[in-house]
C-alpha positions in Angstrom: 140.7 72.1 57.3 142.5 73.0 54.3 145.6 71.1 53.5 148.6 73.1 52.7 150.8 72.1 49.8 154.4 72.0 50.4 156.4 73.2 47.4 159.9 71.7 47.3 162.8 73.9 46.7 163.9 73.8 43.1 167.6 73.9 42.3 168.6 75.2 38.8 170.0 72.6 36.5 173.4 73.2 35.0 173.8 72.0 31.5 177.3 71.5 30.2 178.0 70.8 26.5 181.4 69.2 25.7 182.3 69.0 22.0 184.7 66.2 21.3 185.5 65.0 17.8 184.9 61.3 17.1 188.1 59.3 16.9 189.3 58.8 13.3 190.4 55.4 12.2 193.6 55.3 10.3 194.0 52.0 8.5 197.6 50.9 7.9 199.2 51.5 4.5 199.1 48.4 2.3 202.3 46.3 1.9 204.7 47.7 -0.7 204.5 46.2 -4.1 206.9 43.3 -4.7 207.4 43.0 -8.5 208.3 39.6 -10.0 211.2 39.7 -12.5 210.3 40.0 -16.1 212.6 38.7 -18.8 212.7 40.8 -21.9 213.9 39.4 -25.3 214.3 41.5 -28.4 213.2 39.6 -31.5 214.9 40.4 -34.7 214.7 38.4 -37.9 218.1 36.9 -37.0 217.1 35.9 -33.5 213.8 34.6 -34.7 215.6 32.4 -37.3 217.7 31.0 -34.5 214.6 30.3 -32.4 212.8 28.6 -35.3 215.8 26.4 -36.1 216.1 25.3 -32.4 212.4 24.7 -32.3 212.5 22.5 -35.4 215.4 20.5 -34.0 213.6 20.1 -30.6 216.2 22.1 -28.6 213.6 24.6 -27.2 210.0 24.3 -26.2 207.3 26.1 -28.2 206.6 29.6 -26.8 204.1 32.3 -27.4 205.6 35.6 -28.2 204.1 39.0 -27.4 205.3 42.1 -29.2 205.0 45.9 -28.8 205.6 48.5 -31.4 207.9 51.4 -30.4 204.8 53.6 -29.9 203.1 50.9 -27.8 206.2 50.7 -25.6 206.2 54.5 -25.2 202.5 54.3 -24.2 203.2 51.5 -21.7 206.1 53.5 -20.2 203.9 56.7 -20.0 201.1 54.7 -18.4 203.4 53.4 -15.7 204.8 56.9 -15.0 201.2 58.1 -14.7 200.4 55.4 -12.2 203.5 56.3 -10.1 202.4 60.0 -10.2 198.9 59.2 -9.1 200.1 57.0 -6.2 202.5 59.7 -5.0 199.7 62.3 -5.1 197.3 60.0 -3.3 199.8 59.2 -0.6 200.5 62.9 -0.1 196.8 63.6 0.4 196.5 60.8 2.9 199.5 62.1 4.8 198.1 65.6 4.8 194.8 64.4 6.4 196.7 62.2 9.0 198.8 65.2 10.0 195.7 67.4 10.2 193.9 64.9 12.4 197.0 64.7 14.7 197.2 68.4 15.0 193.5 68.8 15.7 193.7 66.1 18.4 196.5 68.0 20.1 194.4 71.3 20.1 191.1 69.9 21.5 191.6 69.4 25.2 189.6 66.7 27.0 187.2 68.3 29.4 185.5 66.8 32.4 182.0 67.9 33.3 181.7 70.0 36.4 179.8 68.5 39.3 
């Protein structure tokens, strides 16, 4: 006797692809810069003579002095302005991408697979 093979009924498989962007981490902005006060003194020959006289008499402590030429001060000022410009541009780029990510997350609906 010949055995008869039973072929089970095959149901088609439904494949569903759901595209969902990965969540984007947005680190918090760093704390704002808190500058310490800087005391500026303008040294002229007269003020330097007063300092030297007070130093010799022991009224003031010895200090190291740093100086800038007018051109050096202009360069320092220009450098600080360039740093501020760079930071403003960088923050605007970060803000652009954050807004873009928020708008994309509103457009992409969350889909559930069909059963």
